[in-house]
DRENRO-746350 format. One line per 8 residues: for each residue x negated, y, z of N, C-alpha, C, O, CB. Coordinates in pm, whole numbers. Each point is the difference from the previous one (the first is absolute). Glycine has a CB too. Example, Ala and Ser with C-alpha at 12.3 -4.5 7.8 and 13.67 -1.06 7.14 Angstrom:
// DRENRO-746350
-1319/-569/780/89/119/0/-90/120/0/-104/-2/66/293/-115/59 | -154/222/-197/-82/119/6/77/109/73/-51/111/17/-67/-174/-232
// end
This chain:
// DRENRO-746350
-11183/4887/3230/91/93/-67/124/22/87/62/-96/44/-145/20/-272 | 117/200/252/116/32/83/131/-21/-76/5/13/-123/-146/152/249 | 244/-198/-51/135/-15/-53/86/110/62/24/-1/121/-50/-252/-154 | 72/346/-49/80/114/46/147/-32/-28/36/-33/-113/-226/198/70 | 274/-155/145/141/-36/-13/88/119/35/-9/54/110/-45/-295/-56 | 139/280/-147/94/110/21/115/-49/89/73/-91/-37/-133/194/-187 | 75/-41/340/97/-49/97/69/114/75/37/-16/116/-174/-190/-91 | 155/321/-91/51/116/73/132/55/-45/47/99/57/-276/-49/-20
293/-110/-137/125/54/-52/119/-25/91/-10/-74/98/-81/41/-324 | 204/96/193/119/-9/84/80/-127/-26/74/-44/88/-67/291/-84 | -20/-306/-122/74/-123/-30/150/18/7/70/-82/59/-262/-44/28 | 241/234/-147/142/35/15/95/-103/-61/114/-12/45/-183/249/-48 | 24/-311/-98/88/-99/-61/8/-129/82/70/-94/-37/-125/191/-186 | -18/-100/333/7/-113/93/32/54/139/-55/-45/100/-112/-90/-239 | 258/232/143/27/74/123/54/-89/111/-11/35/118/54/164/-256 | 17/-312/102/49/-92/103/-114/-46/91/22/-28/118/160/-49/-274
-301/71/101/-117/-44/75/-90/116/42/-55/0/110/65/-215/-233 | -24/313/35/-101/104/21/44/112/93/-76/94/24/-7/-147/-249 | 204/45/277/41/98/101/-84/-16/126/-16/95/76/249/-94/-169 | -285/-120/117/-75/-26/123/-147/-31/-25/-79/1/95/288/-84/5 | -250/55/-223/-139/-34/-29/-33/32/-146/90/4/-83/-84/-185/258 | -132/205/-206/-38/27/-139/19/-124/-86/-8/-112/49/-156/285/28 | 190/-152/-205/32/-112/-89/-106/-109/0/37/-118/-1/88/278/-138 | -255/-129/139/-100/-108/0/7/-90/124/-59/-108/0/-85/256/-134
215/-104/238/11/-80/121/130/-80/4/25/-71/97/-164/239/22 | 222/-157/-221/120/-83/-10/-45/-145/-21/-88/-27/-82/227/220/-13 | -79/-283/168/-50/-137/5/59/-91/-107/117/10/-38/-149/23/279 | -53/-122/-288/39/-111/-86/-57/-125/66/-122/-10/19/126/152/-235 | 81/-236/252/-46/-120/67/-61/29/136/-90/-72/44/51/-27/-265 | 87/203/289/-47/32/133/-129/79/5/-54/24/108/164/-227/-38 | -161/246/-186/-123/79/-7/24/122/-89/73/-9/-98/-216/-198/133 | 82/323/-2/16/117/-87/-50/-29/-141/-96/-74/-18/70/223/218
91/-92/-298/-46/-21/-137/-142/53/-17/-74/-50/-85/311/65/2 | -275/84/162/-138/49/-1/-97/-114/33/-106/-11/-63/185/240/131 | -45/-312/28/-83/-114/38/-15/-98/-118/-109/-51/-25/183/76/265 | 35/-50/-311/-4/-89/-116/-98/54/-105/-78/-76/-58/317/7/102 | -234/200/-69/-89/62/-98/-146/-15/44/-87/-32/-81/268/197/19 | -206/-141/188/-136/-12/52/-51/-144/-7/-118/-22/-24/163/217/175 | 43/-291/-130/-39/-141/-11/-39/-35/-144/-91/-79/-22/245/24/214 | -85/113/-289/-35/-24/-140/-142/48/-27/-81/-74/-55/323/98/-13
-271/99/108/-134/55/-23/-107/-77/76/-105/-31/-56/208/255/21 | -77/-256/161/-102/-66/80/-30/-140/-52/-111/-50/19/185/183/179 | 23/-196/-262/-23/-132/-59/-113/5/-102/-73/-97/-18/314/39/54 | -255/172/-103/-104/17/-101/-125/70/55/-88/39/-75/268/-30/-98 | -186/6/305/-119/54/63/0/149/22/-102/56/40/-14/-240/-141 | 228/251/76/11/145/20/69/25/134/122/-17/12/-111/60/-263 | -89/-3/352/49/0/137/-18/133/72/23/10/121/-73/-251/-116 | 9/344/-77/-20/133/59/113/90/-47/-1/47/-114/-252/-77/122
351/54/79/124/66/-38/8/143/52/-42/29/112/152/-251/-115 | -56/311/-80/33/137/40/149/18/-25/44/4/-114/-280/85/59 | 313/-78/162/145/13/-9/37/148/4/-32/70/96/66/-295/16 | 33/272/-217/38/141/-11/142/19/55/98/-9/-74/-249/39/-128 | 158/-5/331/129/18/64/51/143/-10/-72/90/-44/12/-273/198 | 182/201/-113/65/131/0/126/-8/83/-4/24/121/-90/31/-349 | 204/-89/165/127/-18/70/-12/-113/103/-33/-114/-35/159/197/-168 | -99/-50/329/-7/-96/110/-133/-75/4/-4/-122/20/252/98/-34
-357/97/-5/-132/-62/-2/-35/-69/131/-78/-95/1/7/268/-165 | 128/-126/276/-29/-62/129/46/-145/5/-57/-80/74/78/303/33 | 79/-257/-183/47/-138/-6/-111/-90/-56/-23/-110/50/262/188/-82 | -307/-29/-71/-111/-75/-60/-118/-4/95/-62/-105/18/138/171/-247 | -106/47/291/-111/6/96/19/-101/112/-91/-75/33/58/318/-87 | 152/-243/112/27/-89/113/-5/-146/-42/-41/-86/79/181/264/25 | -97/-207/-225/-3/-138/-49/-142/-55/0/-24/-111/47/226/157/-188 | -296/33/89/-137/-50/-7/-73/11/133/-87/-82/30/84/147/-269
37/36/319/-60/9/133/36/-120/87/-79/-44/83/87/293/-101 | 112/-302/-2/49/-112/80/-2/-132/-75/57/-100/45/84/261/78 | -207/-161/-239/7/-116/-89/-50/-128/67/68/-102/-1/-100/256/-192 | -88/-148/252/-57/-120/58/83/-52/117/18/-121/16/-243/199/-88 | 274/14/154/79/-41/114/129/-70/-37/52/-81/77/-150/269/45 | 150/-156/-240/123/-64/-45/-25/-133/-71/93/-79/-18/7/305/-3 | -225/-249/-19/-30/-119/-78/-63/-113/81/-2/-114/-45/-26/263/-148 | -24/-118/313/-74/-102/73/20/13/150/46/104/49/-214/-109/-233
132/-101/256/9/1/147/-118/76/59/-106/10/-60/229/-231/56 | -101/275/124/-108/73/66/22/0/151/110/-26/49/-141/169/-253 | -76/-112/275/6/23/144/-49/142/24/-105/39/-50/67/-285/105 | 115/323/21/-37/139/26/-16/23/149/84/-42/80/37/114/-288 | -227/-4/244/-22/46/138/64/138/9/-55/97/-52/-163/-233/81 | 330/146/37/75/125/2/-75/110/74/22/119/-27/188/-251/16 | -297/95/103/-74/102/74/-108/64/-86/-12/122/-5/58/-247/216 | -124/42/-278/-111/53/-81/40/27/-145/-65/78/-69/-91/-202/217
262/58/-192/41/14/-140/-73/-94/-93/23/3/-121/28/232/169 | -137/-319/6/-75/-94/-85/94/-107/-56/83/-55/71/-291/95/66 | 193/-67/-266/82/-100/-68/-89/-113/-48/-102/23/-65/270/153/-6 | -130/-298/103/-68/-118/-52/92/-68/-101/107/-51/36/-239/20/181 | 91/32/-343/80/-62/-105/-22/-150/2/-115/-45/-5/103/254/-137 | 118/-285/148/-10/-145/18/-15/-74/-132/-38/-117/0/175/141/205 | -108/39/-314/-26/-58/-132/-10/112/-102/47/111/23/74/-325/40 | -181/182/-175/-21/102/-102/120/20/-90/103/-66/15/-342/10/-9
224/147/-101/102/22/-102/-66/-17/-137/-122/4/-12/253/156/163 | -50/-178/-252/-52/-29/-134/-49/124/-74/-90/-11/-84/246/-179/77 | -101/306/36/-27/119/-78/-127/72/47/0/65/105/245/-42/-146 | -351/-35/-36/-124/74/31/-3/129/-82/-90/21/-82/-34/-238/135 | 223/301/-28/19/123/-76/-56/120/77/-8/-1/123/212/-97/-233 | -241/201/33/-25/133/54/112/90/-50/22/11/-121/-277/-45/129 | 326/97/84/119/77/-38/-13/144/49/-15/24/119/157/-233/-111 | -137/303/-102/4/143/31/140/51/-29/49/-15/-112/-296/44/59
312/29/151/135/56/-19/-9/151/5/-43/57/100/151/-261/4 | -68/269/-214/-7/146/-10/140/61/-3/91/-54/-63/-310/34/-59 | 234/132/190/122/79/-12/-24/101/-112/-71/98/19/133/-127/229 | -2/6/-364/-21/87/-116/114/100/-18/15/61/-106/-144/-244/-2 | 210/198/211/106/101/-2/132/-58/-45/6/-78/-95/-176/249/50 | 275/-134/113/132/-54/-32/55/52/-132/85/-65/-62/-42/44/305 | -89/138/-288/54/60/-122/-92/-16/-121/38/38/-111/81/124/255 | -237/-216/-126/-93/-16/-112/56/-98/-103/69/-95/35/-262/144/118
163/-23/-279/37/-94/-106/-115/-98/-21/-106/14/61/255/160/-172 | -129/-272/25/-94/-110/-11/-142/46/-34/-97/-51/58/286/-93/-129 | -203/238/-21/-132/49/-33/-65/72/116/-119/-17/26/191/36/-261 | 6/61/305/-52/72/115/-50/-93/108/-101/27/65/257/157/-116 | -87/-294/71/-43/-98/101/-137/-58/-36/-88/-13/85/328/-42/-35 | -255/21/-177/-128/-57/-46/-112/103/16/-109/-34/46/231/-115/-209 | -95/274/126/-99/106/11/-46/18/144/-118/23/25/221/91/-223 | -11/-125/293/-33/18/141/-93/-110/53/-65/17/103/285/97/-74
-224/-225/-99/-85/-112/43/-138/4/-63/-77/-94/16/281/-41/14 | -236/241/-100/-126/8/-76/-122/-31/87/-88/-74/-42/195/242/-107 | -113/-111/268/-117/-20/87/-14/-145/46/-110/-46/29/132/282/46 | 89/-307/-69/-3/-139/45/-25/-97/-115/-53/-109/20/210/170/165 | -118/-20/-305/-23/-82/-118/-147/4/-39/-59/-103/-34/293/145/-44 | -292/76/82/-140/15/-36/-19/5/-151/97/3/-76/-158/-121/285 | -64/119/-249/-33/12/-143/-20/-139/-60/-109/-33/-47/2/258/88 | 212/-304/-41/-8/-137/-50/132/-44/-59/105/59/25/-280/-110/146
169/-54/-250/121/-59/-58/90/-50/113/-50/-53/99/-76/-13/-311 | 258/82/196/92/-48/103/126/-57/-63/38/35/-111/-129/136/270 | 155/-259/-85/131/-52/-39/108/90/60/-21/64/103/-68/-301/-116 | 202/242/-54/112/84/44/129/-70/-35/13/-55/-109/-148/267/79 | 231/-210/120/131/-54/-34/108/63/88/-29/75/94/-78/-290/-167 | 231/181/39/115/47/77/26/-96/116/-33/-119/-8/132/228/-198 | -39/-58/312/26/-82/118/133/-71/-3/56/-30/105/-197/184/18 | 193/-182/-243/131/-64/-5/14/-102/-114/112/-33/-39/-19/240/139
-205/-256/-154/9/-94/-111/-96/-116/17/-114/19/42/183/167/-189 | -23/-307/113/-84/-119/11/-10/-68/-137/84/19/-87/-17/-50/329 | -173/-49/-257/-26/-64/-128/-96/-117/21/-70/-7/101/107/225/-224 | -39/-309/26/-100/-106/2/-120/36/-87/-71/-88/-50/253/-81/91 | -204/297/-59/-111/50/-81/-135/-46/56/-19/-6/122/158/205/-187 | -231/-232/-24/-136/-34/40/-80/130/10/-39/58/-102/52/-289/-10 | -36/277/234/-66/129/21/-142/-1/-56/-47/100/-53/187/-65/259 | -209/-146/-194/-138/-9/-50/-4/22/-151/-87/71/-49/29/-229/236
151/98/-259/4/18/-145/39/143/-37/-49/54/-99/109/-296/73 | 28/302/106/37/140/-22/-122/89/13/-23/87/-85/253/-132/172 | -309/25/17/-121/81/22/-101/-24/-112/-63/94/-47/102/-102/296 | -55/-117/-291/-91/-31/-110/43/70/-128/-84/53/-74/34/-274/179 | 180/223/-132/52/66/-118/-32/150/4/-38/59/-101/220/-231/84 | -165/232/133/-28/143/14/-148/29/-22/-36/94/-72/226/-73/232 | -275/-102/-99/-144/23/-12/-50/-16/-143/-100/60/-38/75/-138/273 | 95/-4/-314/-39/-21/-140/46/113/-90/-38/5/-117/48/-250/157
72/335/12/53/111/-79/-80/126/28/-90/2/84/319/-106/-82 | -193/210/-75/-60/131/27/102/94/62/-13/122/-8/-145/-155/-184 | 260/-25/256/110/79/54/-28/46/143/-77/-62/73/234/-64/-219 | -94/235/182/-8/49/137/102/-70/88/-17/-9/122/-63/231/-206 | 186/-273/23/104/-70/75/58/-111/-87/27/20/-118/26/190/250 | -33/-326/-72/69/-110/-66/123/-32/81/-10/-32/119/-205/-62/-216 | 331/101/35/124/-37/68/40/-141/-43/-50/-52/-100/122/294/113 | 17/-300/62/51/-133/-34/134/15/-70/96/53/56/-216/-157/141
127/57/-321/123/5/-79/77/-130/23/-54/-109/-20/-53/261/-156 | 232/-139/218/84/-116/27/133/17/-73/35/109/-44/-145/-145/271 | 184/-73/-239/128/4/-69/112/16/102/16/-82/90/-106/-61/-276 | 166/250/170/113/25/89/93/99/-70/-39/115/-20/-100/-159/230 | 259/5/-246/92/91/-70/59/103/94/-1/-17/122/53/-165/-283 | 1/290/102/83/91/78/-67/122/53/-50/83/-75/175/-277/132 | -128/206/76/-12/129/64/-142/48/22/-22/89/82/233/-140/25 | -309/-3/-177/-139/41/20/-54/69/-125/64/0/-104/-96/-190/265
-86/247/-149/-61/74/-109/-57/-89/-108/-65/-100/30/15/277/130 | 73/-142/-285/-45/-82/-112/-142/36/-41/-42/115/11/278/-135/-88 | -309/-81/29/-136/18/-48/-6/-30/-149/67/-91/-48/-159/31/275 | 12/137/-300/-33/-34/-138/-147/-33/-2/-84/84/33/266/65/-131 | -216/-272/59/-134/-53/15/-69/-19/-135/65/-25/-102/7/-86/312 | -203/122/-207/-83/-27/-117/-60/-140/18/-89/-19/82/36/268/-118 | 103/-346/-42/-45/-138/16/-147/-19/-35/-65/-89/54/296/17/-106 | -283/155/-35/-137/-17/-46/-103/47/102/-107/-59/14/190/85/-247
-51/79/304/-98/60/91/31/-20/147/-83/33/86/41/132/-260 | 160/-218/206/45/-13/139/11/135/70/-20/9/121/-85/-235/-113 | 136/331/-86/22/132/57/149/33/-5/74/-49/-86/-304/123/15 | 273/9/165/138/46/2/13/119/-93/-74/97/12/106/-179/225 | 63/75/-330/19/106/-99/104/104/46/-4/116/-44/-56/-280/-135 | 151/123/266/100/94/51/53/-54/132/5/-121/22/58/196/-257 | -22/18/321/54/-37/130/122/87/26/-9/123/-3/-220/-193/90 | 344/6/-63/121/75/28/69/-61/121/29/-120/2/-3/182/-245
-1/20/342/50/-51/128/152/-4/6/66/101/-21/-271/-12/128 | 258/-205/-78/140/-21/38/101/55/-99/82/85/35/-159/-78/195 | 71/-54/-352/105/30/-96/122/-85/26/-10/-105/64/-162/170/-232 | 288/-23/120/124/-70/30/17/-128/-80/69/-91/45/31/310/9 | -161/-229/-171/22/-118/-84/-131/-72/-29/-8/-75/-98/206/187/-3 | -298/-91/183/-130/-63/-24/6/-150/24/76/-49/83/-188/262/-18 | 31/-284/-139/-15/-143/19/-142/-39/-35/-86/87/-16/329/-128/-34 | -268/-87/39/-132/-45/-39/-101/12/111/32/-24/117/22/89/-346
-177/-26/194/-108/6/97/5/130/80/24/108/-54/-163/-251/-96 | 116/130/279/4/117/89/-121/-1/93/-71/-100/10/323/102/-20 | -273/109/76/-109/14/96/36/-74/129/93/39/70/-158/183/-169 | -8/-329/128/26/-78/120/-93/30/116/-5/-74/97/90/-100/-245 | -161/285/137/-97/30/105/-123/-86/-14/-45/-28/-112/231/95/263 | -243/-111/-39/-122/-81/0/-104/61/-93/-43/-61/-98/179/-145/149 | -176/329/-17/-97/76/-78/-143/-32/46/-23/-44/113/193/228/-147 | -265/-161/-57/-141/11/37/-45/136/-51/22/32/-117/-65/-286/108
-19/333/95/-30/140/-33/-146/34/24/-65/-55/90/299/114/-33 | -284/32/-137/-130/62/23/22/128/82/108/58/-6/-203/-154/-210 | -4/139/291/17/120/83/33/126/-79/52/96/55/-210/-198/105 | 127/102/-291/31/117/-84/148/33/-1/37/116/-23/-232/-174/-119 | 282/-42/166/144/28/-5/42/98/108/101/69/-15/-64/-296/-80 | -111/233/204/36/89/111/-6/146/-41/72/83/54/-157/-253/106 | -2/201/-257/-12/138/-47/115/40/-92/15/118/-33/-263/-139/53 | 329/-76/-62/115/30/-86/126/29/81/104/34/-56/-204/-181/-119
89/135/308/113/25/89/-14/141/56/-101/33/62/122/-280/-3 | 79/330/-80/-8/141/38/16/21/151/-88/58/64/177/1/-288 | 23/-106/279/30/27/141/109/-95/49/32/-98/-67/-98/341/38 | 122/-213/147/101/-87/59/125/-16/-86/71/-100/13/-157/169/207 | 112/27/-306/122/-4/-81/-19/-77/-131/90/-2/-84/-25/220/184 | -179/-280/-118/-29/-75/-122/52/-143/12/-28/-69/98/-175/213/-140 | 277/-187/-57/44/-138/-9/-102/-79/-81/-29/35/-114/272/33/132 | -296/-173/39/-103/-82/-65/44/-46/-138/-81/-4/-93/4/-71/317
205/40/-238/50/-56/-126/22/106/-107/28/-35/-115/78/-146/247 | -117/307/-98/24/106/-98/-131/62/-49/-65/-57/-87/286/103/195 | -260/68/-53/-114/74/-53/-129/-81/-11/-61/-1/-107/164/202/203 | -148/-271/10/-126/-72/-14/2/-107/-109/-95/-10/-78/58/52/319 | 143/-119/-248/8/-104/-103/12/61/-139/-61/-48/-95/166/-106/261 | -26/259/-177/15/65/-130/-132/58/-48/-32/-5/-119/271/58/174 | -316/1/37/-132/54/-36/-93/-112/-45/-76/17/-95/107/170/259 | -25/-301/-95/-85/-112/-41/39/-56/-135/-86/-41/-78/53/-13/317
162/54/-269/45/-44/-132/-61/90/-108/-51/-50/-100/267/-40/199 | -209/222/-78/-55/94/-98/-151/-15/-14/-55/22/-108/240/137/162 | -251/-198/55/-146/-18/-1/-40/-140/-45/-119/-31/-11/103/199/195 | 116/-254/-209/-24/-140/-37/-76/-73/111/-91/-78/-27/90/142/-216 | 42/-37/368/-67/-59/115/94/-84/87/-37/-41/110/-120/233/-114 | 280/-217/-45/94/-83/74/17/-132/-72/47/-5/-114/74/209/202 | -160/-312/-21/10/-133/-59/107/-83/68/64/44/95/-304/-32/-155 | 258/-134/10/99/-89/60/-50/-143/3/-82/-42/-82/264/193/2
-131/-225/174/-21/-143/12/138/-64/-6/84/26/85/-300/-2/53 | 239/-107/-239/133/-59/-20/16/-124/87/-62/-103/-26/69/193/-210 | 75/-79/338/30/-114/87/132/-61/-43/104/66/3/-232/37/190 | 125/-229/-232/120/-66/-52/68/-89/103/98/-67/-31/-201/74/-195 | 51/-8/349/59/-83/104/106/74/80/68/89/-52/-281/-213/64 | 225/87/114/105/54/86/-35/139/50/-115/30/32/174/-262/37 | 43/317/-64/-12/134/59/138/43/46/99/-19/-72/-297/80/-76 | 207/-4/267/127/48/51/-22/112/99/-79/-14/93/181/-212/-127
-34/337/14/-5/108/98/120/-11/92/98/-67/-31/-221/217/-131 | 114/-83/276/110/3/95/54/142/4/-34/78/90/-65/-268/47 | 183/222/-232/50/136/-14/139/17/58/47/113/18/-185/-91/-221 | 204/-132/233/138/6/49/25/-119/92/-83/-90/12/159/210/-223 | 40/-118/276/38/-111/87/13/-129/-81/-33/-108/49/152/268/105 | -71/-148/-276/11/-118/-86/-138/-59/-27/-18/-122/2/227/217/-107 | -307/-8/77/-137/-48/-23/-53/-74/121/-65/-103/-13/25/295/-143 | 69/-140/274/-45/-67/123/63/-138/12/-66/-95/40/36/318/72
157/-233/-147/68/-129/6/-60/-99/-99/-12/-119/29/223/235/43 | -250/-66/-190/-65/-85/-100/-132/-54/55/-30/-118/-13/137/251/-173 | -185/-44/249/-128/-41/56/18/-98/116/-77/-95/13/-20/315/-83 | 197/-197/152/27/-92/111/34/-139/-52/-47/-100/55/128/292/84 | -1/-199/-244/37/-130/-54/-120/-70/-62/-12/-122/9/242/208/-52 | -319/-9/-20/-122/-58/-56/-91/-51/111/-60/-107/-13/77/263/-185 | -28/-79/306/-88/-38/110/45/-132/63/-82/-79/47/33/321/-4 | 180/-266/-42/53/-122/60/-26/-123/-86/17/-113/46/158/251/64
-215/-116/-235/-17/-113/-92/-120/22/-91/16/40/-115/231/-82/122 | -367/16/43/-123/6/-78/-21/137/-65/9/11/-123/13/-255/81 | -49/347/120/-15/136/-55/-116/8/-99/-112/-40/32/206/132/181 | -69/-41/-334/-104/0/-104/-117/92/30/-109/-20/-54/287/-32/-107 | -160/154/245/-110/92/30/-87/-52/115/-102/63/31/244/127/-112 | -106/-299/145/-79/-54/111/-119/-79/-57/5/-122/-12/202/110/163 | -313/86/-185/-118/-61/-59/-97/-48/108/-92/-76/-30/119/223/-171 | -8/-104/324/-86/-41/110/48/-134/57/112/-43/-27/-163/286/81
-36/-309/24/27/-136/46/52/-9/142/63/-100/35/-238/29/-187 | 150/173/236/42/-10/140/136/62/20/51/1/113/-289/5/-42
// end
């Protein structure tokens, strides 16, 4: 199952960092937060990634093109270009990096990846949030439902979109993005989607959190998985500082062992 990660936005609320690199490449503990997200998924056996780049996508491309050289020792024959790697690396990932356009909105980015996603169930998340969520249980919950998309509902007050949930059916009854006084359960990303959701996205100007989700709510095809553990997005410099402090002292989202 592929893991699709949205990584193309401008990250304007983290402009101190994103003036030189895309937000998913802002580091926590010396590693891009994108790497942390990928480590979470790979811990549960999901290792085929599709990165939806846009703003400063070359930064992401270069990171993965040079990934092995930065992680391990090597000997290079400068004349022939042959490289002998002196030790291996831990990440047995397949990574596809796509340029989905600097101006595309979240839905448009996903739509542009249709040919790479294929006609199969896929995971989807944002490139700026970490959690100790059990991805395997999330996928099991989705497969047990009749929904086209299952989002992860997490607790976070304030500046995010509020959800109204049906406890009996595990379906989302209403979705409202970024109200000023919202609290309670919110959309934390970490979606599992059926390929049918791609047909609900009109074009590059479509926001994933608006029309497609609203259509699924009306069709009773948007479900939720309630995660009661740790979740934190990196939406501001303060958020990054929170994550840095957590990383220095037993980070709760570090579910992997290496």
